[in-house]
VOGU-3710 file (C-alpha; in Angstrom, 3 decimals, decimal comma):
1> mkkitiaidg> -12,895/18,717/-15,288  -12,007/15,320/-16,600  -11,580/12,543/-14,380  -8,480/9,815/-14,600  -6,297/7,201/-12,928  -3,220/7,829/-10,465  -1,570/5,078/-9,506  0,826/5,711/-6,530  3,736/3,202/-6,149  6,841/2,843/-4,445
11> fsstgkstla> 9,473/0,970/-0,854  7,643/0,841/2,267  7,039/4,065/4,132  7,514/6,077/1,929  4,064/7,639/2,923  2,042/6,705/0,313  -0,759/6,534/2,092  -0,488/9,788/2,979  0,084/11,129/-0,438  -3,155/9,273/-1,903
21> kqlakelgyv> -5,111/10,518/1,167  -4,288/14,137/0,499  -4,929/14,121/-3,227  -8,093/12,028/-2,945  -9,412/14,433/-0,750  -8,698/16,896/-3,064  -10,122/15,392/-6,081  -13,349/14,161/-4,685  -11,454/10,804/-5,882  -12,036/7,669/-4,204
31> yvdtgamyra> -9,243/6,396/-2,289  -8,093/2,595/-1,793  -5,117/1,520/0,070  -3,555/-1,526/-1,886  -1,493/-2,388/1,199  -4,008/-2,694/3,962  -6,046/-5,102/1,532  -2,509/-7,705/1,711  -2,260/-7,083/5,489  -5,631/-8,065/6,486
41> ityfamqkql> -4,850/-11,376/4,461  -1,571/-11,195/6,436  -3,337/-10,291/9,488  -6,395/-13,457/8,774  -2,865/-16,035/7,861  -0,991/-14,855/11,543  -4,457/-15,324/13,600  -4,811/-18,834/11,815  -1,330/-19,881/12,747  -0,793/-20,288/8,760
51> iktdffdkks> 2,456/-17,629/8,819  5,087/-17,773/11,883  8,361/-16,583/11,815  9,606/-19,947/10,701  7,072/-21,200/9,685  4,591/-20,410/6,496  1,464/-23,087/5,360  1,171/-21,319/1,814  -1,628/-24,188/1,010  -3,760/-23,937/3,656
61> ltevlpkiql> -3,932/-20,250/3,153  -4,666/-20,674/-0,860  -6,957/-22,736/0,340  -9,106/-20,486/2,843  -8,754/-17,703/0,320  -11,917/-18,119/-0,885  -13,664/-17,085/3,279  -12,040/-14,268/3,508  -13,714/-10,906/2,544  -12,614/-7,406/2,479
71> efkfnadlgf> -14,400/-3,723/2,380  -13,408/-0,956/2,410  -15,924/1,410/4,932  -15,171/4,799/5,014  -15,362/6,731/8,316  -16,629/9,980/8,430  -14,849/11,109/11,607  -11,564/10,145/10,338  -12,187/10,745/6,782  -11,243/7,499/5,615
81> aemylndenv> -12,076/4,523/4,474  -10,621/1,898/7,197  -10,509/-2,081/6,877  -12,373/-4,232/7,206  -12,080/-7,931/7,552  -14,529/-10,665/6,949  -16,898/-7,838/8,888  -14,158/-6,492/11,622  -12,675/-3,473/11,846  -9,440/-4,387/11,421
91> ekqirtievs> -7,473/-1,365/10,927  -5,230/-0,788/13,892  -4,686/-4,746/14,279  -2,954/-4,962/10,755  -0,392/-1,587/11,237  1,209/-3,252/13,603  5,197/-4,211/13,692  3,906/-7,928/13,338  1,228/-7,489/10,995  4,565/-6,234/8,474
101> nfvskvaevs> 7,410/-8,626/9,178  4,786/-11,175/7,194  3,554/-8,891/4,636  5,824/-8,944/1,717  5,640/-13,027/1,999  2,591/-13,357/1,888  2,352/-10,813/-0,729  5,039/-13,365/-2,720  1,576/-16,006/-3,311  0,275/-15,714/-6,317
111> evrsklveqq> -3,210/-16,651/-5,281  -2,890/-13,618/-3,022  -2,135/-11,295/-5,529  -4,172/-12,751/-8,323  -7,131/-12,198/-5,500  -6,518/-8,829/-4,682  -5,735/-7,380/-8,153  -8,708/-8,573/-9,456  -10,451/-7,047/-6,765  -8,638/-3,516/-7,254
121> kemgknkaiv> -8,629/-3,577/-11,132  -12,923/-3,292/-10,769  -12,289/-0,581/-7,753  -11,033/1,502/-10,343  -13,131/0,929/-13,767  -14,519/4,601/-13,575  -11,696/6,368/-12,589  -11,392/8,522/-10,654  -9,836/6,853/-8,489  -6,218/7,201/-6,042
131> mdgrdigtvv> -4,713/3,647/-5,533  -1,239/3,092/-3,572  0,556/-0,176/-3,506  3,884/-1,661/-5,408  2,829/-2,517/-8,980  -0,683/-0,742/-9,399  1,488/1,073/-12,022  3,030/-1,619/-13,266  0,298/-5,088/-13,079  -3,294/-3,588/-11,743
141> fpdaelkifm> -3,543/0,116/-13,848  -0,984/0,125/-16,655  -2,885/2,423/-18,946  -3,202/5,065/-15,298  -2,655/8,987/-16,650  -0,976/9,688/-13,733  1,858/6,946/-12,338  4,058/7,760/-9,790  7,010/6,043/-7,981  7,968/7,100/-4,245
151> tasaetraqr> 11,670/6,671/-3,023  13,644/7,527/0,333  16,464/6,049/1,814  16,251/2,899/4,016  16,791/4,770/7,472  14,980/8,137/6,849  11,759/5,405/6,174  12,639/3,574/9,267  12,864/6,621/11,484  9,184/7,446/9,558
161> rfdelqqkgd> 8,112/4,802/10,301  9,783/4,033/14,134  8,068/7,589/15,124  4,923/6,030/13,826  4,741/3,331/15,926  6,302/5,637/19,501  3,282/7,779/19,123  0,858/4,472/18,709  2,299/3,064/22,078  4,813/0,264/19,853
171> dvsyedvlkn> 7,392/-0,756/21,822  10,062/-1,322/18,871  13,166/-0,114/18,266  14,666/1,766/15,576  17,224/-1,306/15,065  13,588/-3,457/13,997  12,471/-1,205/12,364  15,010/-0,851/10,097  15,368/-4,537/10,310  12,005/-4,740/9,069
181> vverdyidth> 12,052/-1,814/6,512  15,470/-3,817/4,444  13,955/-6,937/4,689  10,613/-6,159/2,884  12,845/-4,249/0,490  14,411/-7,238/-0,468  11,480/-9,460/-0,957  9,086/-6,670/-3,249  11,773/-5,727/-5,628  13,109/-9,342/-6,151
191> redsplviad> 9,653/-12,069/-5,985  8,701/-13,835/-9,092  5,013/-12,488/-9,228  4,640/-8,814/-10,178  7,537/-7,002/-8,150  8,329/-3,659/-7,312  9,708/-2,321/-10,267  9,576/0,989/-11,370  7,084/1,513/-14,467  8,229/2,929/-17,444
201> daieidnsyl> 6,471/6,528/-17,867  6,259/6,533/-13,997  7,409/9,960/-12,170  10,352/8,778/-9,596  9,744/11,328/-5,920  12,453/11,040/-4,188  10,948/12,760/-0,956  14,395/11,960/1,801  14,002/15,774/2,373  10,376/16,437/0,949
211> nkeeqfaavl> 7,608/17,369/3,683  4,371/16,217/3,649  3,197/19,880/2,180  6,111/20,161/-0,689  5,137/16,823/-1,949  1,449/16,673/-2,187  1,470/21,098/-3,544  4,139/19,008/-6,252  2,429/16,541/-7,281  -1,097/18,230/-7,124
221> dlvndvvktn> 0,753/20,378/-10,109  1,476/16,550/-12,106  -2,539/15,988/-11,802  -3,613/19,598/-13,203  -0,571/19,156/-16,074  -2,440/15,901/-16,600  -5,459/16,282/-17,067  -5,119/19,624/-18,929  -2,824/17,558/-21,436  -5,425/14,392/-21,433
//
Protein backbone atom coordinates (compact mmCIF):
# COMPACT_ATOMS: atom_id res chain seq x y z
CA UNK A 1 0.00 0.00 0.00
CA UNK A 2 1.28 3.46 -0.91
CA UNK A 3 2.60 5.47 2.05
CA UNK A 4 1.36 9.03 2.43
CA UNK A 5 1.78 12.04 4.71
CA UNK A 6 -1.24 12.98 6.83
CA UNK A 7 -1.31 16.51 8.24
CA UNK A 8 -3.84 17.31 10.95
CA UNK A 9 -4.25 20.94 11.96
CA UNK A 10 -6.84 22.75 14.01
CA UNK A 11 -7.73 24.64 17.14
CA UNK A 12 -6.75 23.55 20.63
CA UNK A 13 -8.70 20.72 22.27
CA UNK A 14 -10.32 19.49 19.05
CA UNK A 15 -8.96 16.00 19.58
CA UNK A 16 -6.20 16.23 16.98
CA UNK A 17 -3.82 14.05 18.96
CA UNK A 18 -6.44 11.40 19.69
CA UNK A 19 -7.34 11.13 16.02
CA UNK A 20 -3.70 11.14 14.92
CA UNK A 21 -2.84 8.32 17.36
CA UNK A 22 -5.78 6.25 16.12
CA UNK A 23 -4.75 6.69 12.49
CA UNK A 24 -1.08 5.96 13.14
CA UNK A 25 -1.94 2.76 15.01
CA UNK A 26 -4.37 1.59 12.32
CA UNK A 27 -1.99 2.34 9.45
CA UNK A 28 1.27 1.41 11.14
CA UNK A 29 2.53 4.98 10.66
CA UNK A 30 4.77 7.16 12.80
CA UNK A 31 2.82 9.63 14.96
CA UNK A 32 4.27 13.02 15.89
CA UNK A 33 2.55 15.36 18.34
CA UNK A 34 4.09 18.74 17.47
CA UNK A 35 2.10 20.37 20.24
CA UNK A 36 4.13 18.35 22.74
CA UNK A 37 7.30 19.84 21.27
CA UNK A 38 6.08 23.40 21.81
CA UNK A 39 4.80 22.46 25.26
CA UNK A 40 8.20 21.01 26.19
CA UNK A 41 9.97 24.23 25.27
CA UNK A 42 7.33 26.17 27.20
CA UNK A 43 7.88 23.96 30.24
CA UNK A 44 11.64 24.55 29.94
CA UNK A 45 11.06 28.31 29.83
CA UNK A 46 8.85 28.10 32.91
CA UNK A 47 11.42 26.06 34.82
CA UNK A 48 14.12 28.62 33.97
CA UNK A 49 11.85 31.51 35.01
CA UNK A 50 11.90 32.92 31.49
CA UNK A 51 8.14 33.25 31.23
CA UNK A 52 5.55 34.30 33.80
CA UNK A 53 2.12 35.89 33.73
CA UNK A 54 3.47 39.39 33.13
CA UNK A 55 6.98 38.58 31.88
CA UNK A 56 8.56 36.80 28.90
CA UNK A 57 12.30 36.93 28.24
CA UNK A 58 12.24 35.91 24.57
CA UNK A 59 15.87 36.89 24.01
CA UNK A 60 17.17 34.53 26.69
CA UNK A 61 14.95 31.73 25.43
CA UNK A 62 16.26 32.03 21.88
CA UNK A 63 19.83 32.05 23.19
CA UNK A 64 19.39 28.74 25.03
CA UNK A 65 17.46 26.97 22.25
CA UNK A 66 20.57 25.04 21.11
CA UNK A 67 20.73 23.49 24.58
CA UNK A 68 17.17 22.19 24.39
CA UNK A 69 17.04 18.60 23.17
CA UNK A 70 13.67 17.09 22.36
CA UNK A 71 13.01 13.43 21.68
CA UNK A 72 9.99 11.16 21.36
CA UNK A 73 10.46 7.76 22.97
CA UNK A 74 7.92 5.02 22.33
CA UNK A 75 6.20 3.61 25.42
CA UNK A 76 5.03 0.08 24.60
CA UNK A 77 2.70 -0.02 27.61
CA UNK A 78 0.90 3.14 26.52
CA UNK A 79 1.09 2.46 22.81
CA UNK A 80 2.48 5.86 21.86
CA UNK A 81 5.63 7.93 22.14
CA UNK A 82 6.21 10.24 25.10
CA UNK A 83 7.99 13.60 25.12
CA UNK A 84 11.49 13.78 26.57
CA UNK A 85 13.16 17.11 27.34
CA UNK A 86 16.93 16.84 27.76
CA UNK A 87 16.53 13.11 28.52
CA UNK A 88 13.75 13.67 31.08
CA UNK A 89 10.25 12.32 30.54
CA UNK A 90 8.01 15.40 30.78
CA UNK A 91 4.85 13.96 29.23
CA UNK A 92 2.77 14.58 32.35
CA UNK A 93 4.28 17.98 33.22
CA UNK A 94 3.62 19.50 29.79
CA UNK A 95 -0.12 18.70 29.85
CA UNK A 96 -1.04 21.05 32.71
CA UNK A 97 -3.21 24.15 32.43
CA UNK A 98 -0.19 26.22 33.53
CA UNK A 99 1.75 25.15 30.44
CA UNK A 100 -1.36 25.64 28.30
CA UNK A 101 -1.55 29.25 29.49
CA UNK A 102 1.88 30.04 28.02
CA UNK A 103 2.38 27.68 25.08
CA UNK A 104 0.81 29.90 22.41
CA UNK A 105 3.06 32.78 23.44
CA UNK A 106 6.16 30.60 23.15
CA UNK A 107 4.94 29.24 19.81
CA UNK A 108 4.82 32.82 18.49
CA UNK A 109 8.62 33.12 18.70
CA UNK A 110 10.04 32.72 15.18
CA UNK A 111 13.28 31.14 16.39
CA UNK A 112 11.31 28.47 18.27
CA UNK A 113 9.14 27.72 15.24
CA UNK A 114 12.17 27.55 12.95
CA UNK A 115 13.93 25.05 15.22
CA UNK A 116 10.92 22.78 15.52
CA UNK A 117 9.75 22.97 11.91
CA UNK A 118 13.21 21.88 10.81
CA UNK A 119 13.01 18.84 13.09
CA UNK A 120 9.45 18.05 11.98
CA UNK A 121 10.35 18.13 8.29
CA UNK A 122 13.21 15.73 8.96
CA UNK A 123 10.87 13.35 10.81
CA UNK A 124 8.53 13.16 7.82
CA UNK A 125 10.99 12.85 4.96
CA UNK A 126 10.10 9.17 4.42
CA UNK A 127 6.32 9.69 4.60
CA UNK A 128 4.18 7.09 6.44
CA UNK A 129 3.62 9.73 9.12
CA UNK A 130 0.68 11.34 10.90
CA UNK A 131 1.55 14.74 12.35
CA UNK A 132 -0.76 17.12 14.15
CA UNK A 133 -0.35 20.76 15.10
CA UNK A 134 -1.16 24.27 13.90
CA UNK A 135 0.90 24.67 10.71
CA UNK A 136 1.47 21.13 9.46
CA UNK A 137 -0.49 21.39 6.23
CA UNK A 138 0.57 24.95 5.50
CA UNK A 139 4.24 25.09 6.55
CA UNK A 140 5.70 21.74 7.58
CA UNK A 141 4.13 19.54 4.88
CA UNK A 142 2.48 21.79 2.29
CA UNK A 143 2.56 18.84 -0.15
CA UNK A 144 0.91 16.36 2.21
CA UNK A 145 -1.43 14.00 0.36
CA UNK A 146 -4.13 14.41 3.02
CA UNK A 147 -4.76 17.52 5.09
CA UNK A 148 -7.39 17.64 7.82
CA UNK A 149 -8.45 20.80 9.65
CA UNK A 150 -10.36 20.19 12.87
CA UNK A 151 -12.63 22.63 14.61
CA UNK A 152 -15.41 22.79 17.21
CA UNK A 153 -17.03 25.52 19.29
CA UNK A 154 -14.91 27.08 22.02
CA UNK A 155 -17.43 25.94 24.64
CA UNK A 156 -17.35 22.34 23.43
CA UNK A 157 -13.55 22.29 23.41
CA UNK A 158 -13.33 23.87 26.84
CA UNK A 159 -15.68 21.25 28.29
CA UNK A 160 -13.58 18.45 26.80
CA UNK A 161 -10.38 19.93 28.16
CA UNK A 162 -11.98 20.58 31.57
CA UNK A 163 -13.20 16.98 31.80
CA UNK A 164 -9.75 15.69 30.85
CA UNK A 165 -8.01 17.80 33.49
CA UNK A 166 -10.58 16.81 36.13
CA UNK A 167 -9.93 13.13 35.38
CA UNK A 168 -6.22 13.76 35.95
CA UNK A 169 -7.01 15.33 39.32
CA UNK A 170 -6.09 18.90 38.35
CA UNK A 171 -7.82 21.63 40.34
CA UNK A 172 -9.22 23.88 37.59
CA UNK A 173 -12.48 25.65 36.82
CA UNK A 174 -14.41 25.47 33.56
CA UNK A 175 -14.30 29.26 33.31
CA UNK A 176 -10.48 29.27 33.46
CA UNK A 177 -10.25 26.55 30.82
CA UNK A 178 -12.66 28.41 28.51
CA UNK A 179 -10.65 31.60 28.96
CA UNK A 180 -7.49 29.71 28.05
CA UNK A 181 -9.10 28.20 24.94
CA UNK A 182 -10.32 31.59 23.69
CA UNK A 183 -6.97 33.28 24.36
CA UNK A 184 -5.03 30.52 22.60
CA UNK A 185 -7.36 30.72 19.60
CA UNK A 186 -6.67 34.43 19.26
CA UNK A 187 -2.89 34.11 19.60
CA UNK A 188 -2.72 31.10 17.27
CA UNK A 189 -4.70 32.81 14.52
CA UNK A 190 -3.09 36.27 14.83
CA UNK A 191 0.63 35.54 15.19
CA UNK A 192 2.85 36.88 12.40
CA UNK A 193 4.85 33.67 11.93
CA UNK A 194 2.83 30.70 10.61
CA UNK A 195 -0.62 31.61 11.97
CA UNK A 196 -3.25 28.92 12.30
CA UNK A 197 -5.16 28.94 9.01
CA UNK A 198 -6.90 26.26 7.00
CA UNK A 199 -4.92 25.18 3.94
CA UNK A 200 -6.70 25.66 0.63
CA UNK A 201 -6.74 21.91 0.00
CA UNK A 202 -7.57 20.82 3.55
CA UNK A 203 -10.78 19.03 4.49
CA UNK A 204 -12.49 20.77 7.41
CA UNK A 205 -14.14 18.64 10.07
CA UNK A 206 -16.34 20.20 12.77
CA UNK A 207 -16.48 17.51 15.44
CA UNK A 208 -18.69 19.38 17.90
CA UNK A 209 -21.28 16.62 17.60
CA UNK A 210 -19.09 13.67 16.60
CA UNK A 211 -17.79 11.03 18.97
CA UNK A 212 -14.29 9.59 18.59
CA UNK A 213 -15.48 6.49 16.76
CA UNK A 214 -17.53 8.44 14.20
CA UNK A 215 -14.71 10.88 13.59
CA UNK A 216 -12.13 8.12 13.15
CA UNK A 217 -14.31 6.21 10.71
CA UNK A 218 -14.92 9.30 8.60
CA UNK A 219 -11.24 10.21 8.40
CA UNK A 220 -10.13 6.63 7.75
CA UNK A 221 -12.44 6.64 4.72
CA UNK A 222 -10.67 9.78 3.51
CA UNK A 223 -7.29 8.12 3.98
CA UNK A 224 -8.35 5.08 1.97
CA UNK A 225 -9.70 7.28 -0.82
CA UNK A 226 -6.41 9.21 -1.02
CA UNK A 227 -4.29 6.05 -1.01
CA UNK A 228 -6.34 4.60 -3.87
CA UNK A 229 -6.01 7.71 -6.04
CA UNK A 230 -2.31 8.45 -5.42
